[in-house]
DRENDO-1510 file (C-alpha; in Angstrom, 1 decimal, always signed):
<recs>
REC; n; res; u; v; w
REC; 1; MET; +100.0; +114.0; +78.2 .
REC; 2; ASN; +101.1; +117.3; +79.3 .
REC; 3; GLU; +103.6; +117.8; +82.2 .
REC; 4; ARG; +100.8; +119.1; +84.7 .
REC; 5; LYS; +98.8; +115.8; +83.9 .
REC; 6; ARG; +101.7; +113.7; +84.1 .
REC; 7; ASN; +102.8; +115.0; +87.4 .
REC; 8; TYR; +99.2; +114.7; +88.7 .
REC; 9; VAL; +99.3; +111.0; +87.9 .
REC; 10; LEU; +102.7; +110.3; +89.2 .
REC; 11; LEU; +102.2; +112.1; +92.5 .
REC; 12; PHE; +98.9; +110.0; +92.7 .
REC; 13; ALA; +100.9; +106.9; +92.1 .
REC; 14; ASP; +103.4; +107.7; +94.8 .
REC; 15; SER; +100.9; +108.0; +97.4 .
REC; 16; VAL; +99.4; +104.6; +96.4 .
REC; 17; LEU; +102.8; +103.1; +96.5 .
REC; 18; PHE; +104.0; +104.7; +99.6 .
REC; 19; THR; +101.0; +103.7; +101.4 .
REC; 20; ASN; +101.4; +100.2; +100.6 .
REC; 21; ALA; +105.0; +100.3; +101.6 .
REC; 22; MET; +104.4; +101.6; +104.9 .
REC; 23; THR; +101.9; +99.0; +105.6 .
REC; 24; PHE; +104.7; +96.2; +105.5 .
REC; 25; LEU; +106.9; +98.5; +107.2 .
REC; 26; SER; +104.5; +99.7; +110.0 .
REC; 27; VAL; +106.3; +100.8; +112.9 .
REC; 28; ASN; +103.1; +100.9; +115.1 .
REC; 29; ALA; +102.5; +97.1; +114.1 .
REC; 30; VAL; +104.8; +95.1; +112.2 .
REC; 31; MET; +108.0; +96.4; +113.7 .
REC; 32; THR; +106.6; +96.7; +117.2 .
REC; 33; TYR; +105.9; +92.9; +117.0 .
REC; 34; PHE; +109.3; +92.0; +115.4 .
REC; 35; LEU; +111.2; +93.8; +118.1 .
REC; 36; SER; +108.8; +92.2; +120.9 .
REC; 37; TYR; +109.4; +88.8; +119.4 .
REC; 38; LEU; +113.4; +89.5; +119.8 .
REC; 39; GLY; +113.0; +90.4; +123.3 .
REC; 40; ALA; +113.3; +94.2; +122.9 .
REC; 41; SER; +112.6; +96.1; +126.0 .
REC; 42; THR; +109.8; +98.7; +126.1 .
REC; 43; PHE; +112.2; +101.5; +125.8 .
REC; 44; GLN; +113.7; +99.9; +122.7 .
REC; 45; ILE; +110.4; +99.6; +121.3 .
REC; 46; GLY; +109.4; +103.2; +122.1 .
REC; 47; LEU; +112.8; +104.4; +120.7 .
REC; 48; ALA; +112.2; +102.6; +117.4 .
REC; 49; ASN; +108.9; +104.6; +117.0 .
REC; 50; SER; +110.6; +107.8; +118.0 .
REC; 51; LEU; +113.7; +107.3; +115.8 .
REC; 52; VAL; +111.6; +108.6; +112.8 .
REC; 53; SER; +111.1; +111.9; +114.6 .
REC; 54; LEU; +114.6; +112.1; +116.0 .
REC; 55; GLY; +116.4; +111.3; +112.7 .
REC; 56; ALA; +114.3; +113.6; +110.7 .
REC; 57; PHE; +114.6; +116.5; +113.3 .
REC; 58; ILE; +118.5; +116.2; +113.3 .
REC; 59; SER; +118.7; +116.5; +109.4 .
REC; 60; GLN; +116.2; +119.4; +109.1 .
REC; 61; PRO; +118.8; +122.2; +108.9 .
REC; 62; ILE; +120.7; +120.1; +106.3 .
REC; 63; PHE; +117.7; +119.5; +103.9 .
REC; 64; ALA; +115.9; +122.8; +104.6 .
REC; 65; LYS; +119.0; +124.7; +103.5 .
REC; 66; GLN; +119.4; +122.4; +100.4 .
REC; 67; ALA; +115.7; +122.7; +99.3 .
REC; 68; MET; +115.8; +126.6; +99.9 .
REC; 69; ASN; +119.0; +126.9; +97.7 .
REC; 70; LEU; +118.0; +124.6; +94.8 .
REC; 71; SER; +115.7; +126.0; +92.0 .
REC; 72; SER; +115.1; +122.6; +90.8 .
REC; 73; LYS; +114.6; +120.1; +93.6 .
REC; 74; LEU; +113.5; +116.8; +91.9 .
REC; 75; LYS; +116.8; +115.4; +90.9 .
REC; 76; THR; +118.5; +115.7; +94.5 .
REC; 77; PHE; +115.4; +114.5; +96.2 .
REC; 78; THR; +115.1; +111.3; +93.9 .
REC; 79; THR; +118.8; +110.7; +94.7 .
REC; 80; LEU; +118.2; +111.0; +98.3 .
REC; 81; LEU; +115.3; +108.7; +98.5 .
REC; 82; PHE; +117.3; +106.0; +96.4 .
REC; 83; ILE; +120.1; +106.1; +98.8 .
REC; 84; GLN; +117.9; +105.6; +101.9 .
REC; 85; ARG; +115.7; +102.8; +100.5 .
REC; 86; LEU; +118.6; +100.8; +99.0 .
REC; 87; PHE; +120.6; +101.0; +102.4 .
REC; 88; PHE; +117.7; +99.7; +104.5 .
REC; 89; LEU; +117.0; +96.9; +102.0 .
REC; 90; LEU; +120.7; +95.6; +102.4 .
REC; 91; PHE; +120.2; +95.6; +106.2 .
REC; 92; ILE; +116.7; +93.6; +105.7 .
REC; 93; LEU; +118.4; +90.9; +103.4 .
REC; 94; SER; +121.1; +90.3; +105.9 .
REC; 95; LEU; +118.4; +89.4; +108.8 .
REC; 96; PRO; +118.5; +85.6; +108.2 .
REC; 97; LEU; +122.0; +85.6; +108.9 .
REC; 98; TYR; +122.0; +86.6; +112.5 .
REC; 99; ALA; +118.5; +87.2; +113.8 .
REC; 100; VAL; +118.0; +83.9; +115.4 .
REC; 101; SER; +121.5; +83.3; +117.1 .
REC; 102; HIS; +121.9; +86.8; +118.1 .
REC; 103; PRO; +118.3; +88.7; +118.9 .
REC; 104; GLN; +119.7; +91.4; +121.1 .
REC; 105; ALA; +122.3; +92.2; +118.7 .
REC; 106; THR; +119.7; +92.3; +115.8 .
REC; 107; VAL; +117.6; +94.7; +118.0 .
REC; 108; ILE; +120.7; +97.0; +118.3 .
REC; 109; LEU; +121.6; +96.8; +114.6 .
REC; 110; PHE; +118.0; +97.4; +113.6 .
REC; 111; LEU; +117.8; +100.6; +115.6 .
REC; 112; ILE; +121.1; +101.8; +114.1 .
REC; 113; CYS; +119.8; +101.1; +110.6 .
REC; 114; TRP; +116.4; +102.7; +111.2 .
REC; 115; THR; +118.3; +105.8; +112.7 .
REC; 116; ILE; +119.9; +106.3; +109.3 .
REC; 117; PHE; +116.8; +105.6; +107.2 .
REC; 118; SER; +115.0; +108.1; +109.5 .
REC; 119; PHE; +117.7; +110.6; +109.0 .
REC; 120; PHE; +116.7; +110.7; +105.3 .
REC; 121; VAL; +113.0; +111.1; +106.4 .
REC; 122; GLY; +114.0; +114.8; +107.1 .
REC; 123; SER; +114.0; +115.4; +103.5 .
REC; 124; TYR; +110.5; +114.5; +102.9 .
REC; 125; SER; +108.8; +117.5; +104.3 .
REC; 126; THR; +111.0; +120.2; +102.9 .
REC; 127; PHE; +111.4; +118.7; +99.4 .
REC; 128; TYR; +108.1; +116.7; +98.7 .
REC; 129; MET; +105.9; +119.8; +100.0 .
REC; 130; SER; +107.8; +122.3; +97.8 .
REC; 131; LEU; +107.3; +119.8; +94.8 .
REC; 132; PHE; +103.6; +119.4; +95.7 .
REC; 133; ALA; +102.8; +122.8; +96.1 .
REC; 134; LYS; +104.0; +123.9; +92.6 .
REC; 135; MET; +102.8; +120.8; +90.8 .
REC; 136; ILE; +99.3; +120.7; +91.9 .
REC; 137; SER; +96.8; +123.5; +91.9 .
REC; 138; GLU; +95.1; +124.7; +95.0 .
REC; 139; LYS; +91.7; +123.3; +93.8 .
REC; 140; GLN; +93.2; +119.8; +93.3 .
REC; 141; ARG; +95.2; +119.4; +96.5 .
REC; 142; GLY; +92.7; +118.1; +98.9 .
REC; 143; ARG; +91.0; +115.8; +96.3 .
REC; 144; LEU; +94.5; +114.5; +95.1 .
REC; 145; LYS; +95.6; +113.6; +98.6 .
REC; 146; GLY; +92.2; +112.2; +99.6 .
REC; 147; TYR; +91.7; +109.8; +96.5 .
REC; 148; SER; +95.2; +108.6; +96.2 .
REC; 149; GLY; +95.2; +108.0; +100.1 .
REC; 150; GLY; +91.9; +106.2; +99.8 .
REC; 151; ILE; +92.9; +103.9; +96.8 .
REC; 152; GLY; +96.4; +103.4; +98.5 .
REC; 153; ASN; +94.8; +102.1; +101.6 .
REC; 154; LEU; +92.1; +100.1; +99.8 .
REC; 155; LEU; +95.0; +98.2; +98.3 .
REC; 156; ALA; +96.7; +98.2; +101.5 .
REC; 157; LEU; +93.9; +95.8; +102.9 .
REC; 158; GLY; +95.3; +93.2; +100.7 .
REC; 159; SER; +98.6; +93.8; +102.1 .
REC; 160; ALA; +97.4; +93.5; +105.6 .
REC; 161; VAL; +95.9; +90.0; +104.5 .
REC; 162; ALA; +99.4; +89.2; +103.2 .
REC; 163; ILE; +101.1; +90.4; +106.6 .
REC; 164; ALA; +98.8; +87.9; +108.8 .
REC; 165; TYR; +99.4; +84.9; +106.1 .
REC; 166; ILE; +103.3; +85.7; +106.2 .
REC; 167; LEU; +103.4; +86.0; +110.0 .
REC; 168; GLU; +101.5; +82.9; +110.6 .
REC; 169; ASN; +103.0; +80.5; +107.9 .
REC; 170; VAL; +106.6; +81.7; +107.3 .
REC; 171; ALA; +109.1; +80.7; +109.9 .
REC; 172; PHE; +111.1; +83.4; +111.9 .
REC; 173; PRO; +113.2; +85.4; +110.5 .
REC; 174; TYR; +112.2; +84.9; +107.0 .
REC; 175; ASN; +108.8; +86.1; +107.7 .
REC; 176; TYR; +109.9; +89.7; +108.7 .
REC; 177; THR; +112.8; +89.5; +106.0 .
REC; 178; LEU; +109.9; +88.9; +103.5 .
REC; 179; LEU; +107.6; +91.6; +104.9 .
REC; 180; PHE; +110.2; +94.2; +105.0 .
REC; 181; SER; +111.6; +93.3; +101.5 .
REC; 182; ILE; +108.1; +93.7; +99.9 .
REC; 183; GLY; +107.9; +97.1; +101.7 .
REC; 184; MET; +111.2; +98.3; +100.5 .
REC; 185; VAL; +110.4; +97.1; +96.9 .
REC; 186; PHE; +107.4; +99.3; +96.9 .
REC; 187; LEU; +109.4; +102.1; +98.0 .
REC; 188; LEU; +111.8; +101.8; +95.3 .
REC; 189; LEU; +109.1; +101.6; +92.8 .
REC; 190; ASP; +108.0; +105.0; +94.5 .
REC; 191; VAL; +111.5; +106.4; +93.7 .
REC; 192; LEU; +110.6; +105.9; +89.9 .
REC; 193; THR; +107.7; +108.2; +90.2 .
REC; 194; PHE; +109.9; +111.2; +90.9 .
REC; 195; VAL; +112.2; +110.1; +88.4 .
REC; 196; PHE; +109.5; +110.6; +85.6 .
REC; 197; MET; +108.2; +113.8; +87.0 .
REC; 198; ARG; +108.9; +117.2; +85.5 .
REC; 199; GLU; +109.6; +120.2; +87.3 .
REC; 200; GLU; +109.7; +124.1; +86.4 .
REC; 201; PRO; +112.7; +126.0; +88.3 .
REC; 202; ASP; +111.7; +128.1; +91.4 .
REC; 203; GLN; +112.7; +131.5; +92.1 .
REC; 204; ILE; +114.8; +131.3; +95.0 .
REC; 205; THR; +116.3; +133.3; +97.9 .
REC; 206; PRO; +119.7; +131.7; +98.7 .
REC; 207; LEU; +120.0; +130.7; +102.6 .
REC; 208; ASN; +123.5; +130.8; +103.4 .
REC; 209; ILE; +123.4; +129.6; +107.0 .
REC; 210; ASN; +125.3; +126.8; +109.1 .
REC; 211; TYR; +123.7; +124.1; +110.9 .
REC; 212; PHE; +123.3; +126.0; +114.3 .
REC; 213; GLN; +122.2; +129.5; +112.6 .
REC; 214; TYR; +119.3; +127.5; +111.2 .
REC; 215; PHE; +118.0; +127.1; +114.9 .
REC; 216; LYS; +118.7; +130.7; +115.7 .
REC; 217; LEU; +116.3; +131.8; +112.8 .
REC; 218; ILE; +113.4; +130.0; +114.3 .
REC; 219; PRO; +112.4; +132.5; +116.8 .
REC; 220; ASP; +112.4; +135.3; +114.2 .
REC; 221; ILE; +110.3; +133.2; +111.8 .
REC; 222; LEU; +107.5; +132.4; +114.4 .
REC; 223; SER; +107.4; +136.1; +115.7 .
REC; 224; GLN; +106.9; +137.3; +112.0 .
REC; 225; ASN; +103.9; +135.2; +111.3 .
REC; 226; LYS; +101.7; +134.8; +114.3 .
REC; 227; LYS; +99.1; +132.5; +112.5 .
REC; 228; PHE; +101.9; +130.2; +111.4 .
REC; 229; ARG; +103.0; +130.1; +115.1 .
REC; 230; ARG; +99.6; +129.0; +116.4 .
REC; 231; ILE; +99.5; +126.4; +113.5 .
REC; 232; VAL; +102.8; +125.0; +115.0 .
REC; 233; ILE; +101.4; +124.9; +118.6 .
REC; 234; ALA; +98.4; +123.2; +117.3 .
REC; 235; TYR; +100.2; +120.6; +115.3 .
REC; 236; SER; +102.7; +119.9; +118.0 .
REC; 237; LEU; +99.9; +119.2; +120.4 .
REC; 238; MET; +98.3; +116.9; +117.9 .
REC; 239; VAL; +101.3; +114.6; +117.1 .
REC; 240; VAL; +101.5; +114.2; +120.8 .
REC; 241; SER; +98.0; +112.9; +120.9 .
REC; 242; GLN; +99.0; +110.7; +118.1 .
REC; 243; VAL; +101.9; +109.2; +119.9 .
REC; 244; SER; +99.4; +106.7; +121.5 .
REC; 245; LEU; +99.6; +104.8; +118.2 .
REC; 246; ALA; +102.9; +103.6; +119.0 .
REC; 247; TYR; +101.4; +101.8; +122.1 .
REC; 248; TYR; +98.2; +100.2; +121.2 .
REC; 249; ALA; +99.9; +97.3; +119.5 .
REC; 250; LEU; +102.1; +96.9; +122.6 .
REC; 251; TYR; +99.2; +97.2; +125.0 .
REC; 252; ALA; +97.3; +94.6; +122.9 .
REC; 253; ILE; +100.3; +92.2; +123.3 .
REC; 254; ARG; +101.1; +92.7; +126.9 .
REC; 255; ASP; +97.8; +93.1; +128.3 .
REC; 256; PHE; +95.5; +91.0; +126.2 .
REC; 257; ASN; +98.0; +88.4; +124.7 .
REC; 258; ALA; +97.4; +89.5; +121.1 .
REC; 259; ALA; +98.9; +87.1; +118.6 .
REC; 260; GLY; +100.2; +87.5; +115.0 .
REC; 261; ALA; +96.7; +87.4; +113.4 .
REC; 262; GLN; +95.5; +89.9; +115.9 .
REC; 263; ILE; +98.5; +92.3; +115.4 .
REC; 264; ALA; +97.8; +92.0; +111.5 .
REC; 265; LEU; +94.2; +93.3; +112.4 .
REC; 266; PHE; +95.9; +96.6; +113.3 .
REC; 267; ALA; +97.3; +96.8; +109.9 .
REC; 268; ALA; +93.9; +96.1; +108.5 .
REC; 269; ILE; +92.3; +98.7; +110.6 .
REC; 270; THR; +94.7; +101.2; +109.4 .
REC; 271; GLY; +93.9; +100.4; +105.8 .
REC; 272; ILE; +90.1; +100.6; +106.1 .
REC; 273; VAL; +90.2; +103.8; +108.2 .
REC; 274; ASN; +92.6; +105.4; +105.8 .
REC; 275; VAL; +90.5; +104.3; +102.7 .
REC; 276; LEU; +87.3; +106.1; +104.4 .
REC; 277; GLY; +89.2; +108.8; +106.0 .
REC; 278; ASN; +91.1; +109.8; +103.0 .
REC; 279; LEU; +88.1; +109.9; +100.6 .
REC; 280; ILE; +85.7; +111.7; +103.1 .
REC; 281; PHE; +88.3; +114.2; +104.4 .
REC; 282; GLY; +89.6; +114.7; +100.7 .
REC; 283; VAL; +86.1; +115.7; +99.5 .
REC; 284; LEU; +85.3; +117.8; +102.6 .
REC; 285; SER; +88.5; +119.5; +102.7 .
REC; 286; ASP; +87.8; +121.3; +99.5 .
REC; 287; LYS; +84.3; +122.2; +100.7 .
REC; 288; LEU; +84.8; +122.9; +104.6 .
REC; 289; GLY; +88.5; +123.9; +104.3 .
REC; 290; HIS; +91.6; +122.1; +105.7 .
REC; 291; ARG; +91.4; +123.8; +109.2 .
REC; 292; MET; +88.1; +122.0; +109.8 .
REC; 293; ILE; +89.5; +118.7; +108.8 .
REC; 294; LEU; +92.4; +119.2; +111.3 .
REC; 295; ILE; +89.9; +120.2; +114.1 .
REC; 296; VAL; +87.9; +117.0; +113.6 .
REC; 297; SER; +91.2; +114.9; +113.4 .
REC; 298; ALA; +92.3; +116.5; +116.9 .
REC; 299; ILE; +89.0; +115.5; +118.4 .
REC; 300; CYS; +89.2; +111.9; +117.1 .
REC; 301; GLY; +92.7; +111.7; +118.8 .
REC; 302; CYS; +91.1; +112.8; +122.0 .
REC; 303; VAL; +88.3; +110.5; +122.0 .
REC; 304; ALA; +90.3; +107.5; +121.0 .
REC; 305; ALA; +92.7; +108.0; +124.1 .
REC; 306; LEU; +89.9; +108.5; +126.6 .
REC; 307; LEU; +87.9; +105.4; +125.4 .
REC; 308; VAL; +90.8; +103.0; +125.8 .
REC; 309; VAL; +91.3; +104.4; +129.5 .
REC; 310; VAL; +87.7; +104.2; +130.4 .
REC; 311; ILE; +87.0; +100.7; +128.7 .
REC; 312; PRO; +89.7; +98.2; +129.1 .
REC; 313; GLN; +88.9; +95.7; +126.6 .
REC; 314; LEU; +90.6; +94.5; +123.5 .
REC; 315; TRP; +87.7; +95.5; +121.2 .
REC; 316; VAL; +88.0; +99.0; +122.4 .
REC; 317; VAL; +91.8; +99.1; +121.6 .
REC; 318; TYR; +90.9; +98.3; +118.2 .
REC; 319; VAL; +88.4; +101.2; +118.2 .
REC; 320; ALA; +90.9; +103.6; +119.7 .
REC; 321; PHE; +93.4; +102.5; +117.2 .
REC; 322; ALA; +90.8; +103.2; +114.4 .
REC; 323; LEU; +90.1; +106.7; +115.8 .
REC; 324; SER; +93.7; +107.5; +116.3 .
REC; 325; ASN; +94.4; +106.5; +112.7 .
REC; 326; LEU; +91.5; +108.6; +111.5 .
REC; 327; SER; +93.3; +111.6; +113.4 .
REC; 328; LEU; +96.6; +110.8; +111.9 .
REC; 329; CYS; +94.8; +110.6; +108.5 .
REC; 330; GLY; +93.3; +114.0; +108.7 .
REC; 331; TYR; +96.5; +115.4; +109.6 .
REC; 332; ASN; +98.7; +113.9; +107.1 .
REC; 333; LEU; +96.0; +115.2; +104.5 .
REC; 334; SER; +95.6; +118.7; +105.8 .
REC; 335; SER; +98.4; +119.8; +107.6 .
REC; 336; GLY; +100.9; +120.8; +104.8 .
REC; 337; ILE; +98.3; +122.3; +102.7 .
REC; 338; LEU; +97.2; +124.7; +105.7 .
REC; 339; ILE; +100.8; +125.9; +105.8 .
REC; 340; ILE; +100.9; +126.0; +102.1 .
REC; 341; ASP; +97.8; +128.4; +102.2 .
REC; 342; ASN; +99.5; +130.7; +104.9 .
REC; 343; VAL; +103.1; +131.1; +103.7 .
REC; 344; GLN; +104.8; +132.9; +100.9 .
REC; 345; ARG; +105.8; +130.1; +98.0 .
REC; 346; GLU; +109.6; +131.1; +98.2 .
REC; 347; LYS; +109.5; +130.7; +102.1 .
REC; 348; LEU; +107.7; +127.3; +102.2 .
REC; 349; PRO; +110.7; +125.0; +102.7 .
REC; 350; MET; +111.9; +126.9; +105.7 .
REC; 351; TYR; +108.5; +127.2; +107.3 .
REC; 352; ILE; +107.6; +123.7; +106.6 .
REC; 353; SER; +111.0; +122.6; +108.0 .
REC; 354; VAL; +110.4; +124.8; +111.4 .
REC; 355; ASN; +107.1; +123.2; +111.8 .
REC; 356; THR; +108.7; +119.6; +111.2 .
REC; 357; VAL; +111.3; +120.3; +114.0 .
REC; 358; PHE; +108.6; +121.2; +116.6 .
REC; 359; THR; +106.4; +118.4; +115.8 .
REC; 360; LEU; +109.3; +115.7; +115.5 .
REC; 361; VAL; +110.8; +117.0; +118.8 .
REC; 362; CYS; +107.5; +116.8; +120.5 .
REC; 363; SER; +106.7; +113.4; +119.1 .
REC; 364; ALA; +110.1; +111.8; +119.9 .
REC; 365; LEU; +109.9; +113.1; +123.5 .
REC; 366; ILE; +106.7; +111.9; +124.1 .
REC; 367; THR; +107.3; +108.5; +122.6 .
REC; 368; ILE; +110.6; +108.0; +124.5 .
REC; 369; GLY; +108.8; +109.4; +127.7 .
REC; 370; GLY; +105.9; +107.2; +127.0 .
REC; 371; SER; +108.2; +103.9; +127.5 .
REC; 372; PHE; +109.0; +105.0; +131.0 .
REC; 373; LEU; +105.4; +105.8; +131.8 .
REC; 374; VAL; +104.4; +102.5; +130.7 .
REC; 375; ASP; +107.1; +100.7; +132.6 .
REC; 376; TYR; +106.6; +102.7; +135.8 .
REC; 377; ILE; +103.2; +103.8; +135.9 .
REC; 378; SER; +100.8; +102.3; +133.1 .
REC; 379; PHE; +99.6; +102.6; +129.6 .
REC; 380; ASP; +96.8; +104.7; +130.7 .
REC; 381; ALA; +99.2; +107.5; +131.7 .
REC; 382; VAL; +100.2; +107.5; +128.1 .
REC; 383; PHE; +96.4; +107.5; +126.8 .
REC; 384; LEU; +95.7; +110.2; +129.2 .
REC; 385; ILE; +98.1; +112.7; +128.1 .
REC; 386; ALA; +97.2; +111.9; +124.4 .
REC; 387; GLY; +93.6; +112.5; +125.2 .
REC; 388; MET; +94.4; +116.0; +126.8 .
REC; 389; THR; +96.7; +117.3; +124.0 .
REC; 390; GLY; +94.2; +116.1; +121.4 .
REC; 391; PHE; +91.6; +118.2; +123.0 .
REC; 392; ILE; +93.8; +121.5; +123.4 .
REC; 393; SER; +95.1; +121.1; +119.8 .
REC; 394; SER; +91.4; +121.2; +118.5 .
REC; 395; TRP; +90.6; +124.3; +120.6 .
REC; 396; VAL; +93.8; +126.0; +119.2 .
REC; 397; LEU; +92.7; +125.3; +115.7 .
REC; 398; TYR; +89.2; +126.4; +116.3 .
REC; 399; ARG; +90.4; +129.8; +117.8 .
REC; 400; LEU; +92.9; +130.0; +114.7 .
REC; 401; GLU; +90.2; +131.4; +112.2 .
REC; 402; ALA; +88.7; +133.8; +114.9 .
REC; 403; LYS; +91.9; +135.5; +115.5 .
REC; 404; GLY; +92.4; +136.1; +111.6 .
REC; 405; ARG; +95.3; +136.2; +109.3 .
REC; 406; SER; +98.7; +137.4; +110.5 .
</recs>
C-alpha cells in the first residue's frame, strides 16, 4: 500500500473511532446527564459545554505558532493527543473513589479536568486540517469525510444502545466510569491511526510571535482576505445557532422529566442523523460545493430552534435536536474544506486558527450566557437566539459567492 492510500485509510479510521468515542463522551447528552445527576447548577452544566470552546481558544496562539513553524507536524500532534487522552482517562478511573460521597467536589474536579482536556482541543484545528489538506486530494475530501462520518455514526448507533443499557443497569458511579472509559479507549486507539500515517514535510514561513502578538495579527489577516472575513462571520453566527444543542437534553430533563433511556435516545438520534447527513452531504458537497452544504446546515439550525419554541412537546425536542445535529454535521464536514479552498496552503494553520478563535469565543459566550437566560428568562430565549443567528448565517453564506473571490 502506498503512502497516499495508507493515509486515506487511516484518516478514514480516525473519523470512525473519533465519532464513536464522542458518542460515549457526548457533552450534550451523557455529560449533561452526569452533571445533572450530581446536582450541578445550570451555570455549571453550561460551563461544561463551553469549556471545549474556552480551552481551545486559550490555546490557539500556542498551537497555531507550533503548526506554522513545523515542517512535519505529525509527531508533535500525536504526542499532544496521547497526553490529553491519558490524563483524562486517569480522572475517569478515579471517579468511584469520591463521586458518591462528594458530588459537588466531583463536579468541580470534572470541570477542572475537562478544562485541561479542552485546552488540548485547540491543537485539533491547526494540526489536523494542515495534515488533512496535504494528505487528501481536493476531489476526495468531501466523500472521505462524508463516508467515514456516515460509517462512524452507523456504528455509533450501537454505542447509543450500549449507553442506554449501562445507564439503566449499572449503578452510579460505575455506569459513568464505564461509559467515559470506553470513550477514552476509542480515543487512544484513534491516536494510533496518526502513529502509522506518513507525512511529507511542508514548505514553511516561520512565525516568530509571542502569545499577545498573535491576537494583534488577526485584524490584518481579516483585512487582507475579505472572503475569508465573511466566512468567519458566517461561521461565528452558525456556531451560535448550534449552541442550542447544549440545552435540548437539559430542557427535556427539566420540562419533560426525561430519564436515562430517553437521554440515550439523544445519542441514538445523533448517530442516525450523522449517518444520513454525512453520506448525503459527503456526496452532494463534491457536486454542489461546500458553500451550499453550509447554507443548508445554517437553515437546519434556524428551523430547529423555531420548531422547539412554537411546539413545546418532547417529540419536537427530538426533532429539533435532530435538525441541529444535521446543521452541526454539515458544518463539521464542509467548514474547514471551504477555508482550505480559499486560503494559501502555507498560511492555512494561521487562518484556520483565526477562524477557530472567533467561533470558539462566540460559542463559549452564548453557552455561558445561555445558562443565565435559562435560569432568569426561559429556554425559549436561547432557542430564539439560535434561530435568528442561523438565518443570518445562511444569508451571509448565500451572498458569499455573489461578492466573488477576494
